[in-house]
LOMAR-732636 format. One record per residue (C-alpha): residue number from 0; residue in three letters; x, y, z. Coordinates in nm, 4 decimals. Layout:
REC,NUM,ALA,X,Y,Z
...
***
This chain:
REC,0,MET,14.4318,3.5654,3.9565
REC,1,ILE,14.1959,3.3728,3.7296
REC,2,GLU,14.0033,3.6965,3.6622
REC,3,ASP,14.3319,3.8590,3.5518
REC,4,GLN,14.3913,3.5706,3.3092
REC,5,ILE,14.0420,3.6076,3.1633
REC,6,VAL,14.0958,3.9820,3.1220
REC,7,MET,14.4092,3.9131,2.9158
REC,8,GLU,14.2267,3.6653,2.6889
REC,9,ILE,13.9459,3.8987,2.5837
REC,10,SER,13.9700,4.2449,2.4320
REC,11,ILE,13.9804,4.5616,2.6395
REC,12,GLY,13.6359,4.6599,2.5158
REC,13,GLU,13.4918,4.3217,2.5952
REC,14,THR,13.6496,4.3324,2.9421
REC,15,LEU,13.4834,4.6668,3.0123
REC,16,SER,13.1509,4.5611,2.8628
REC,17,LYS,13.1358,4.2364,3.0607
REC,18,ALA,13.2293,4.4153,3.3839
REC,19,ARG,12.9587,4.6759,3.3239
REC,20,ILE,12.6930,4.4149,3.2467
REC,21,LYS,12.8001,4.2016,3.5457
REC,22,ARG,12.7386,4.5036,3.7707
REC,23,GLY,12.4005,4.5711,3.6085
REC,24,ILE,12.4987,4.9177,3.4865
REC,25,SER,12.3794,5.0652,3.1573
REC,26,VAL,12.6014,5.2677,2.9243
REC,27,LYS,12.3778,5.5693,2.9987
REC,28,ASP,12.4426,5.5266,3.3728
REC,29,VAL,12.8169,5.5197,3.3099
REC,30,GLU,12.7845,5.8295,3.0912
REC,31,LYS,12.6065,6.0194,3.3684
REC,32,ASN,12.8562,5.9171,3.6359
REC,33,ILE,13.1889,5.9653,3.4581
REC,34,LYS,13.0824,6.2347,3.2085
REC,35,ILE,13.1995,6.0519,2.8968
REC,36,ARG,12.9534,6.0447,2.6076
REC,37,SER,12.7879,5.7090,2.5482
REC,38,LYS,12.9019,5.7013,2.1852
REC,39,TYR,13.2643,5.6987,2.3069
REC,40,LEU,13.1920,5.4359,2.5721
REC,41,SER,13.0297,5.2164,2.3066
REC,42,ALA,13.3243,5.2754,2.0734
REC,43,ILE,13.5609,5.1572,2.3475
REC,44,GLU,13.3463,4.8509,2.4185
REC,45,ASN,13.3555,4.7706,2.0451
REC,46,ASN,13.7313,4.8383,2.0245
REC,47,ASP,13.6519,5.1066,1.7654
REC,48,TYR,13.9054,5.3612,1.8866
REC,49,GLU,13.8987,5.5629,1.5622
REC,50,GLN,13.5651,5.7104,1.6775
REC,51,ILE,13.7431,5.8846,1.9645
REC,52,PRO,13.9066,6.2208,1.8838
REC,53,GLY,14.2630,6.1361,1.9892
REC,54,GLN,14.4916,5.8956,2.1696
REC,55,ALA,14.5012,6.1071,2.4850
REC,56,TYR,14.1224,6.0802,2.5032
REC,57,VAL,14.1302,5.7040,2.4406
REC,58,LEU,14.3762,5.6532,2.7253
REC,59,GLY,14.1845,5.8810,2.9608
REC,60,PHE,13.8495,5.7259,2.8757
REC,61,ILE,13.9771,5.3711,2.9281
REC,62,LYS,14.1308,5.4727,3.2612
REC,63,SER,13.8141,5.6472,3.3811
REC,64,TYR,13.5819,5.3720,3.2592
REC,65,ALA,13.7895,5.0910,3.4111
REC,66,GLY,13.8298,5.2793,3.7395
REC,67,TYR,13.4556,5.3402,3.7596
REC,68,LEU,13.3908,4.9690,3.7108
REC,69,GLY,13.6446,4.8760,3.9780
REC,70,LEU,13.8894,4.7190,3.7346
REC,71,ASP,14.2651,4.7703,3.7308
REC,72,ALA,14.2633,5.0869,3.5200
REC,73,GLN,14.6406,5.1122,3.4872
REC,74,ALA,14.6682,4.7515,3.3669
REC,75,LEU,14.4112,4.8162,3.0923
REC,76,VAL,14.5791,5.1420,2.9888
REC,77,THR,14.9188,4.9692,2.9770
REC,78,ARG,14.7687,4.6873,2.7734
REC,79,TYR,14.6117,4.9355,2.5301
REC,80,GLN,14.9455,5.1136,2.4926
REC,81,ARG,15.1263,4.7857,2.4286
REC,82,GLU,14.8676,4.6616,2.1773
REC,83,ASN,14.8431,4.9954,1.9936
REC,84,GLU,15.2009,5.1202,2.0145
REC,85,ASP,15.2221,5.2035,1.6443
REC,86,LEU,14.8977,5.4027,1.6551
REC,87,ILE,15.0091,5.5963,1.9619
REC,88,ASN,15.3515,5.6741,1.8148
REC,89,GLN,15.2126,5.8121,1.4909
REC,90,SER,14.9716,6.0516,1.6585
REC,91,ASN,15.1051,6.3587,1.8329
REC,92,PRO,14.8424,6.5366,2.0461
REC,93,PHE,15.0217,6.8682,2.0039
REC,94,VAL,15.0227,6.8764,1.6220
REC,95,ILE,14.6853,6.8866,1.4585
REC,96,GLY,14.6802,6.7925,1.0911
REC,97,ASP,14.7691,7.0736,0.8551
REC,98,GLU,14.7577,7.3409,1.1232
REC,99,LYS,15.0607,7.5231,0.9825
REC,100,GLU,14.9096,7.5330,0.6329
REC,101,ASP,14.5763,7.6500,0.7754
REC,102,ASN,14.7553,7.9320,0.9557
REC,103,LYS,14.9232,8.0396,0.6305
REC,104,LYS,14.5888,8.0457,0.4493
REC,105,ALA,14.4300,8.2487,0.7286
REC,106,ALA,14.7196,8.4970,0.7223
REC,107,ARG,14.6851,8.5385,0.3433
REC,108,LYS,14.3125,8.6013,0.3737
REC,109,TYR,14.3712,8.8548,0.6498
REC,110,LEU,14.6354,9.0392,0.4473
REC,111,LEU,14.4121,9.0423,0.1409
REC,112,PHE,14.1279,9.1860,0.3479
REC,113,ILE,14.3563,9.4594,0.4877
REC,114,PHE,14.4805,9.5393,0.1350
REC,115,LEU,14.1238,9.5728,0.0039
REC,116,ILE,14.0289,9.7986,0.2944
REC,117,MET,14.3299,10.0192,0.2162
REC,118,ILE,14.2308,10.0437,-0.1518
REC,119,VAL,13.8741,10.1401,-0.0593
REC,120,ALA,14.0011,10.3986,0.1919
REC,121,LEU,14.2449,10.5435,-0.0641
REC,122,THR,13.9699,10.5623,-0.3287
REC,123,ILE,13.7372,10.7452,-0.0890
REC,124,PHE,14.0189,10.9826,0.0064
REC,125,ILE,14.1002,11.0612,-0.3578
REC,126,PHE,13.7388,11.1294,-0.4573
REC,127,ARG,13.6640,11.3364,-0.1480
REC,128,ASN,13.9623,11.5589,-0.2077
REC,129,ASN,13.9013,11.5807,-0.5840
REC,130,LEU,14.2573,11.4853,-0.6588
REC,131,PHE,14.1696,11.3789,-1.0140
REC,132,SER,14.0040,11.7113,-1.1062
***
């Protein structure tokens, strides 16, 4: 009960860091055991969530890290969601930046390439058949 109160008074990252240190585990050991890169584990411990590629990863990493350390993973995930509700709501894991615009640019490049190939093929055809003679 007192441990739960302490967890609520310090940040999520600090909670994880203190639990890891208390158990005598290095960040590298955690990395090896739960297969999350140490730079992301350190980012979580420093509450620097922008270093992690997306909200789904942040939630999953916190859950895995807390579970590995024997903490209440769901409580920490719920706390993260409550504290970062605006950040979670503005990011959609299924829409990546300007993906639609990138697709349009790729389609234009592809069509231009096809058009150039057709011009080259037509030019070769004309000269081979001496159509201008």
